[in-house]
C-alpha positions, -999 to +999 in steps of 0.1 A: +644-735-789+612-715-795+612-678-802+587-659-780+578-626-797+565-611-764+599-614-747+623-610-776+644-580-766+647-567-802+609-569-808+601-554-774+625-525-782+610-521-817+575-519-803+585-493-777+602-472-804+572-475-826+549-463-798+572-434-790+574-425-827+536-424-829+534-403-798+559-378-811+542-377-845+509-368-828+526-341-808+541-326-839+507-325-856+492-309-825+519-282-824+516-276-862+478-272-857+483-246-829+509-228-850+485-226-879+458-212-857+483-187-842+494-176-877+458-170-888+451-150-856+483-129-862+473-122-898+438-112-887+453-089-861+478-073-886+449-067-910+428-051-882+457-029-871+463-018-907+426-010-912+423+010-880+455+029-887+442+038-921+410+051-906+427+069-878+450+086-903+420+097-924+402+110-893+433+129-882+437+144-917+400+154-918+402+171-884+432+191-896+412+205-924+382+216-904+382+254-899+375+262-863+389+286-838+396+287-801+391+257-779+379+235-807+410+242-827+432+233-797+412+201-792+417+191-828+454+197-826+456+176-795+437+148-812+462+148-841+491+149-817+477+121-796+469+100-827+505+103-840+519+095-806+497+064-803+509+052-837+545+054-824+535+034-793+536+064-770+510+074-745+499+109-740 
C-alpha cells in the first residue's frame, strides 16, 4: 500500500492548520502595526494639547495683568473665564 501525501488526512489537516496559522500571524502583525501608529498619533495629540494648554494659560495670565478699564477689561475677564471653561471641557 502506497502513501499519498496529497490525500493523507493528517497531512491535509496539518497543511490547513499551517495556512491558518500563517494567516492569523499576518493579521496579528497588521493589527500591531495599526496599534503602533495609533499610539504615535495619540502621543502627538497629547503633546499638542499640553503645548496649547500651556500657551493658553500664559495668554490668560498675561491678559489678567494688562491694566485696562471699561469694555476692554470686561472682554479680558470674559476671555479668561472662557479659557478656563474650555479647559474643563465646557462651552461658553
